[in-house]
FINUDREN-420236 format. One record per residue: residue in one letter; x, y, z of N, C-alpha, C in turn. Coordinates in steps of 0.001 Angstrom, whole numbers, plus 500000, padded with zeros to 6 digits. Atoms other than C-alpha are relative to their C-alpha. Layout:
BEGIN
AXYZXYZXYZ/...
//
This chain:
BEGIN
X500045500627501290601035450531416721501303500242499256/X498801499810500797604044449995414449499633500401498589/X500117499620501387604168451871411201501165499390499239/X498812500360500760606471450937408343501099500978500374/X498890499128499609609937452391408875499930501346499272/X500114498753500750609354454980406124498940500894500631/X501077499222499394606077456049407699500413500543501357/X499522499541498699607718456250411132500845501258499843/X499078498885500157610480458554409940499291501238499484/X500729498859500548608140460738407915499129500662501035/X500896499440499001605634461169410708500769500661501130/X499212499423498912608271461771413378500634501309499567/X499423498762500501609992464377411200498951501101499931/X501082499021500079606663466083410634499640500535501377/X500317499571498636605962466158414366501075500934500530/X498917499135499551609377467664415063499853501399499415/X500173498699500652608769470428412520498790500725500565/X501242499411499492605254471007413812500203500563501388/X499801499551498627606309471262417446500919501208500052/X499054498903499975609285473540416760499398501271499423/X500643498832500588607105475822414653498979500608500943/X500978499506499030604688476136417571498674500332499357/X501182499649500785601703475946415253498702499710500713/X501256500172499263599166474991417932500099500745501307/X500010499252498751598093476826421047500547499184501145/X499477500848498935599221473844423096501502499865499922/X498576500206500190602758474014421742500830500683501064/X499254499311498970603772476427424501500307499096501179/X499829500850498829603363473702427094500391498580499636/X499680501364500389603961470535425066501500499819499882/X498588500315500126607341468833425042500441500107498558/X499490499925501359609563469418422009500636498695499564/X499465501298500392610746465808422047499073499335498998/X500822500699500972609581463703419125499586498646500550/X500455501291499499607498460601419836500772498861499375/X499248501148500485609289457296419504499146498752500075/X500754501252499959607432454129418472500699498983500891/X499434500990499096607947451296420942499643498602499535/X500217501389500392607986447523420719498584499535500292/X501377500394499690604471447425422175499005500521498968/X500887499428500996603068449334419184499437498901499098/X500652500923500903600609447510416916500261500464498575/X499567499662501352601472447393413250498928500759499227/X500871499226500872599970449968410881500834500582498874/X499260499495501151600997451077407405499205501072499276/X500596498962500838600223454336405592500405499720498557/X499744500243501415599918453755401854500325501331499319/X499637498704500592601852456591400149499363500250498639/X500606499818501319600013456003396858498574500535500072/X501370499513499865596649457114398266499889501456499549/X500261498619500382595143460294396851498509500271500124/X501393499614499865591922462199397355499827501025501103/X500314498980499006590196464533399790499058499438501056/X500856500358498875588722463868403226499414501289500545/X500694498819499475586128466386404396499372499632501337/X500475500317498652585399466441408118499936501284500810/X500042498842499124584778468770411009499204499689501245/X500743500179498765583215469253414391500773500504501195/X499394499694498708584872469160417808501151501003499914/X498887499060499904586976472232418505501059499474500958/X499017500599499092588632470218421286501051499222499229/X499057500781500809590218468039418603500880500870499101/X499396499140501011591472471060416654501519499887499925/X498541500054500007595128471066417718500505498615499611/X499605501364500350595341467298417457499784499745498514/X500263500216501421593743467284414000501054500686499136/X498938499312500731596297469852412798501287499173500018/X498783500801499869599133467705414122499888498684499236/X500195501271500711597672464459412750500102500195498491/X499978499749501440597179465967409297501430500208499505/X498615499732500398600750467257409136500827498716499999/X499229501238499903602205463951410284499575498988498936/X500502500950500995599974461850408011500457500390498596/X499612499533501332600771463999404971501494499899499730/X498580500247500234604473463387405509500200498753499157/X499949501223500805603788459980403939498965500019498883/X501094499968500993600424460315402167499883501429499470/X499875498612500439601356463493400312498856500449499094/X501050499641500959598446463360397872498593499905500588/X501300500009499321595656463174400450499791501354500671/X500360498723499389594014466475401383498966499744501097/X500905500192498862592351466561404807499501501365500442/X500624498746499596589949469411405501499165499753501247/X500737500142498741588825469552409138499562501375500454/X500569498711499625586501472443410047499684500009501492/X500169499965498542586868473168413767498922500988500438/X500940498946499612584388476056413669498606499470500296/X501348500539499879581371473743413710499636499586501425/X500294500602498711581683472359417227499443498599499802/X500474501384500105580573468817418000498599499918499408/X501374500040500484576915469597417361499917500212498496/X499993499735501429577547471102413922500670498895499213/X499314501096500676579944468312413048499091498807499784/X500922501134500116577370465612413750498884500318499010/X501047499603500949574678467549411868500484499881498569/X499454500057501353576906467856408808500316498569499578/X499764501413500311577895464191409029498696499322499601/X501279500654500273574266463090409139499370500485498692/X500505499488501278573499465281406111500776499453498811/X499166500532501063576229463520404131501101500939499555/X498997499018500397578485466595403970501409499630500465/X498697500362499443581298465051406047500255498506499858/X499594501406499990583231461808405690500038499456501422/X500130500351498588583490461759409471499837501285500792/X500148498863499101582593464057412341500897499801501206/X499336500015498712584739464931415316498986500419501047/X501020499671498998582500464873418384500452499572501382/X499643500298498620583112465048422105498910499234500722/X501019500908499461579958463033422651499548499093498860/X500399500937501050578779459938420761498613500308499472/X501355499876500526575701459758418569498990499533501045/X501058500473499117572560459574420669499093499044499232/X500841501022500629569775457101419925499327500521498734/X500654499443501180567921459411417522500987500200498857/X498990499774501039571119460317415672500486498676499405/X499614501318500502572094456655415409498949499489499021/X501085500414500911568699455920413860500078500778498690/X499868499186501208569166458823411418501173499545499138/X498788500366500744572618457570410456499791498794499101/X500234501192500821571127454370408997499588500350498580/X500346499560501351569783456340406034501254500328499198/X498744499631500645573353457394405285500968498832499912/X498943500992499817575363454392406402499533498548499939/X500570501341500052573113451325405860499775499451501407/X500188500520498642573738449704409248499967501124501015/X499982498866499082574514453007410937501399500517500242/X498720499398499674577284455203412256500599499410501261/X499298500484498823579922454087414744500824501131500599/X499217499019499251581703456136417399501331499351500397/X498671500553499720585455455509417596500778501002500847/X499190499074499195587424457098420485501338500277499305/X498723499654500629590370459006419014500817500981500840/X499341498897499293591234461675421592499557499993501457/X500285500015498562591469461735425380500661501203500652/X499485498807499340591850464949427329499121500271501219/X500826499643498865590174466785430180499363501353499803/X500635498684499970587763469663430655500680500808501099/X499307499151499031589761472414432331499067501095500495/X500745498884499409588145474908434708500960501186500042/X499058498888500177589884478110433618499479501253500701/X500412498821499246589884481373435541500964501149499756/X499179498797500080591187484928435463499626500905501165/X500233499244498773591336486444438945501259500801500288/X498799499196499750593719489359439591500794499495501207/X499111500412498921596682488168441657499914498541500392/X500171501412499649595565484524441745500487499125498851/X499490500925501020597518481862439863499692498549500323/X500351501355499595596503478775441851498640500023500693/X501356500048499465592949477798442679499583498549500172/X500542501333499739591380474715444257498487500117500140/X501449499979499934587704473969443786499477498575500107/X500666501299499902585612471031444941498912499916498933/X501079500176500952582986469560442667498756500762500407/X501186499286499522580246471035444840500130501501499759/X499784498568500213581784474506444651499903500346498525/X500091499768501444582182474250440880498540500019499558/X501415500061500379578534473239440529499257501252500463/X500693498814499484577375476137442713500408501261499242/X499561498836500771579486478653440784499292500035498644/X500576500009501343578194477555437386498477499996500022/X501451499880499842574631477297438701499603501377500522/X500199498619499549575023480950439831499518500081501443/X500321499982498582574536480032443498501123500626500819/X498861499288499421578016481328444370500373501086499001/X499828498884500939578572484781442877501149500930500341/X498878499138499616581592486267444678501187499120500396/X498802500802499751585171485019444970500356499895501482/X499734500077498551585180485681448737499037499045500703/X500975500910499408582429483091449283500697498981500918/X499391500939499047583106480812452302500339498634499399/X499711501306500603582960477672450134501330500035499255/X498724499860500714585851478952447990501138500137501001/X498997499867498930587744479959451132500332498626500589/X499784501339499434587274476445452542500826499130499054/X499263500814500967588538474801449352501476500372499948/X498637499517500200591685476947449282500774500222501295/X499316499787498727592451477345452990500338501445500259/X499765498570499834592597481108452544498941500748499217/X501052499230500663590183483844451544500547500730498778/X499696499188501162590263485378448084499358501368500165/X500570498653499933589611489076447648498592499993499425/X501370499902500497585980490002447161499989500488498563/X500140499606501400584926490345443560498947499143499335/X501081500718500667582049489367441340500553498904499092/X499660501114500888582218486043439492499160500111498733/X500705500099501281581336485955435803500307498651499385/X499793501300500641580824482490434349499940500158498489/X499936499983501463581648481865430684499696498590499513/X500436501305500490579974479038428760499877500032498484/X500153500115501453579506477792425211498598500431499571/X501292499624500575576747479309423083499528498995498966/X500325500968501041576883476528420473499898498602500605/X500069501381499549576060472843420796501393499424500118/X498603500321499716579215471484422360500145498688500750/X499677501217499275580554468101423340500764500283501275/X499331499617498761582749469875425882498975500323501071/X501107499749499076579560471169427494499371498687500446/X500574501307499656578176467619427360500839499303501061/X499126500679499039581212466203429170500006500701501353/X500001499240498745581226468989431760498697499791500759/X501283500181499317577506468694432503499755498547500387/X500044501397499555577793464895432609500602499882501397/X499305500032498706580260465377435475499156500661501087/X500781499280499000578106467941437274498740499221500394/X501238500740499721574916465881436947500266498737500802/X499718501279499347576566462655438070500541500158501409/X499320499885498712578579463986440999499356500995500952/X500596498967499138576524466949442293498505500160499712/X501408499925500409572860466105441656499148500906500883/X500812499155499130571572468054444666500191501482499690/X499715498609500357573179471252443365499692500241498527/X500170499854501445573211470765439606498739499228499587/X501290500644500273569569470060438837499626500048498519/X500243499946501440569855470632435096500361498665499351/X499651501207500750569927467792432581501328500204499291/X498755499945500758573290466988431024499668500101498513/X500262499859501426573515467985427378501024500886499323/X499057499207500787575349469817424606499759501501500110/X500352498581499920573547473136425212500066500475501441/X499852499484498635574407475270428244498633500390500544/X501388499844499540571263475295430416499731501198500896/X500184498963498984571854478215432788499891501375499331/X500171498630500485570551481689432010500279500967501150/X499712499000498980571435484898433829501346500641499723/X498702499345500146574889486368434450501022499018499419/X499128500949500705576547484075431902500433500635498686/X499479499546501286578794485171429053500107498792499082/X500004501154500898578031482738426217500822500311498756/X499061499794501096580690482326423533500016498794499071/X499946501089500969580958480280420354501377499360499986/X498754500757500102583597477569420335500830500058501262/X499098500008498856586204476620422883500908501216500004/X499126498830500083588421479438421618499268501251500463/X500774498857499532585603481916422288499924500058501509/X500019500059498542585333480752425896501352500417500569/X498654499677499514589102480948426382500274501495499882/X499732498580500202589307484463424930499164500863500941/X500845499213499098586387485719427028500505499934501439/X499425500112498655587912484357430239501262500843500101/X498739499252499995591267485877429311499753501510500021/X500253498565500126589767489271428469499259500579501201/X500816499514498895587599489484431578500770500120501304/X499453499929498644588203490026435284499037499262500920/X500852500806499128586911487555437859499198498966499221/X500708500927500884585923485205435045500399498557500270/X499740501435499894585652481424435110499221499313498886/X500648500729501085584842479019432286500531498592499912/X499555501384500205585433475540430949500391499828498541/X499525500231501368587349474360427891500872498760499991/X499061501097500154589301471442426550501385500478500414/X498716499578499454592681471532428277500993500423498928/X499020499694501042594623471609425002499842501404499439/X500294498708500619593016474947424071500219501190500920/X500036498894499034593644477020427209501219500905499930/X498832499146500150597065478388426263500645500337501328/X499307499551498777598561480475429091499061500226501174/X500937499811498892595387480630431196500251498988501114/X499898500908498863595427479113434663498751499128500093/X501109500937499816593255476087435434499966499548501451/X500161500407498606591871475061438801500352498531500190/X499901501386499559592866471898440593498664499627500615/X501326500410499555589768469889441418500130499080501202/X499902500723498740589278468586444939498994498850500008/X500834501194499867587958465027445253500415499260501260/X499705500689498730587745463406448694501217500594500699/X498932499310499287590119466013450088501305500131499249/X498771499932500793592760465628447354499793500884498791/X500088499090501140593328468439444835500835499438498856/X499325500590501154594221467092441393499987500993498846/X499885499173501195595509469273438566499931499103498768/X500017500797501229595059468162434971501416499536499672/X498782500535500611597801465919433630499581498822499149/X500303501161500809597911463238430997499887498744500841/X500016501180499138598644460688433703498714499927500808/X501197499988499163595713461791435852498747499672499195/X501194500284500800593165461696433013500049498575499451/X499886501410500392594528458344431830499540499095501133/X500447500776498842593954457043435357498481500007500095/X501462499917500001590367458275435124499405499034498987/X500528500847501069589799456479431827500146498527500357/X499745501393499654591364453253433034499049499518501096/X500830500407498855589279453248436234498514500074499714/X501426499671500042585954454622435068499334499869498639/X500623500099501322585412454199431294499446498593499786/X500635501301500236582946451414430520499345500023498618/X500587500097501336581636450186427175498502500281500058/X501430499689500099578238451559426157499609500056498529/X500205500005501456577753450477422520498590500417499605/X501291499474500460574944452008420447499185498983499209/X500724501041500705573876448717418858500468499756498586/X499424500199501331575766449160415585501289499201500155/X498817500857499901578404446482415038501270500834499905/X498728499286499996581832447852415906499995501300500760/X500042498735499260580640450846417910500805499890501289/X499095500026498847583086451791420669499687501115501002/X500387498971499046581131454312422721500416499619501419/X499623500187498599582477454717426252499180500937500884/X500701499192499006580599455982429293500855500067501255/X499227499846498768582316457390432365499105499693501197/X500692500337498757581136455767435595500664500813501116/X499376499071499053581828458642437995500085499425501409/X499892500626498684581294456375440983501344499300500175/X498710500679499952584631454785440099501190500955500050/X498903499037499906586652457999440334500794499768501284/X499127500112498837589611457890442698500623501365500283/X499378498713499706591386460786444475501198500325499098/X498833499780500855594327460319442090499625500325498559/X500417499805501384592266460665438906499458501411499791/X500573498704500333591279463865437127498522499781499704/X501394500439500013587496463886437537499157500453498816/X500812499556501143586386465643434315500720499627498700/X499363500411501247587746463571431424499177500430498796/X500683499717501255586890464377427839500438498937498995/X499748501036501010586655461407425478499348500467498705/X500507499464501258586291462564421888500097498942498908/X500191501080500960585243460466418902500159500462498555/X500278499874501423585419460102415173498699499250499761/X501284500617500335581837459435414084500046499696498508/X499749500413501375582022457456410867499021498901499600/X500912501039500487579852455226408693500627498618500110/X499538501385500032580126451477409107500077499491498560/X499958500325501425579477451270405349499963501295499195/X499954498828500877580463453909402768499347499660498670/X500553500191501343578712454387399450501103499937498957/X498847499966500907582135454889397830501154499253500656/X498955500840499399584740452174398519501339500723500066/X498727499285500007587670454419397553500045501029501134/X500052499030498918586536457082400022500121499299501345/X499871500781498769586192454429402700501460499701500294/X498590500327499790589838453441402182500792501211500464/X499325498775499563590989457063402532499744500261501480/X500365499702498613589093457569405785500574498955500944/X499444501070499162590166454205407178501505500186500187/X498557499796499895593798455025406424500315501131500972/X499723498858499130593712458431408097499658499682501452/X500382500313498619591798457252411165500833498849500566/X499079501038499548594043454197411301501278500588500550/X498825499316499466597002456535411725499672500713501310/X500412499263498803595128458678414254499931499078501210/X500166500943498891594389455598416377501160499023500109/X498775500751499757597890454187416100500704500592501214/X499250499478498858600274454573419024500799501232499609/X499269498827500452602353456973416954499057501192499822/X500977498930500127599256458996416091499613500585501344/X500324499520498659598373459208419765501161500782500610/X498833499251499531601932460342420537500061501369499337/X500050498720500713601584463055417888499058500961500726/X500968499157499296598485464378419678500508500393501379/X499500499713498654600108464123423110501070501086499973/X498904499038500068603174466098422024499533501378499554/X500390498733500605601294468811420153498688500568500514/X501264499506499449597918469063421881499895499779501501/X500025500217498560598784467947425410498988498979500455/X501002501007499651596273465102425281500662498771500614/X499512501250499422596607461702426921499813498882498980/X500188501117500941597233458655424697498935499040500504/X500991501011499641594340456225424656500687498681500316/X499390501297499668595066452791426182500122499103498768/X499779500921501121596415450100423853498768499151499712/X501185500842500198593255448063424422498959500715499138/X500958499228500790591109450861422960500500500154498573/X499433499887501343593490451318420022499827498700499222/X500211501298500653593236447607419292498549499846499572/X501420500051500368589425447868419343499732500884498787/X500186499079501125589603450843416984500496499383498705/X499467500662501202591784448893414551499046498936499488/X500957501049500400589253446055414537498757500617499349/X501168499339500576586332448422413910500315500573498626/X499630499416501291588176450236411116500176498944498930/X499778501065500990589119446971409426498688499464499453/X501286500527500428585430446032409232499189500999499157/X500723498984500789584338449325407596500220499735498511/X499867500284501440583632448900403893499228501038499183/
//
């Protein structure tokens, strides 16, 4: 998307300052180059005269991106305050949105049917799910002396289902072509309702149904030798502090931890923006919730290819199709319009390590936002 020239310069300068300051955990691995709008960008303008406060929260996966987006947006819209509470997780974000406490929720899973029905009391027609962030669920580990690890989907499912409990297990040896030293495995999972858990269990349920017999959902279903932690940061810290630990988290939040390459049809694929973009392009299909303008996407795991990263994370802004306050609607539309611009997506890519959403999805987002009133 093309911003006005003033907005371009302000946002790019903000991104440069943000990246050089290293203010997000992903800054260690993100490029320090500033994003450059291209001729393929779609036009978008930030109104510098806007003022007010946007209250939102939810997905911890979006945390680094939300920090970067806010800084870049405020380079032009200096009188707009954006409060995004990452401590809530996707589940808490949606709950607070449905109660009327948030202008929008960040959620790594779209509203379900019951939540969509509830949203009609708040939003007249109902809430819409707009994709704003594309990343991957990383399988993070802390094994003494091991910096590279390959795991097939079946092995991952067996580890997290507590069917494989030692790092010397033959299945892990087969995946890596060499035996790891014996040692107990401790799995680390989310204790709070989490869209990251939803995306991870979606993958396990769809690709390993004979092993992973639990229903996909926001709540971790396995009890036993599991260290449950609140928030993605809690999972990352527990894996880092432990020995022989393995967990899952949004890739942008893992910092210096190592992540496994995932073996699909004999090919081991590490997370990269290119690999997760390939997944989205090949496997994301529209699954609207019935509210006009909804952009819910569903991953068809049967369409995964050996070149794609098999555990994508598509995260949404959940927002009303109709606001009770027109001025507040304009504030939210402006901010999310920047977030879903090509420059906004570049801001997230540079500072959170995410993958830019395809232009076709950004165009759909612009159409949905334009219809919000």
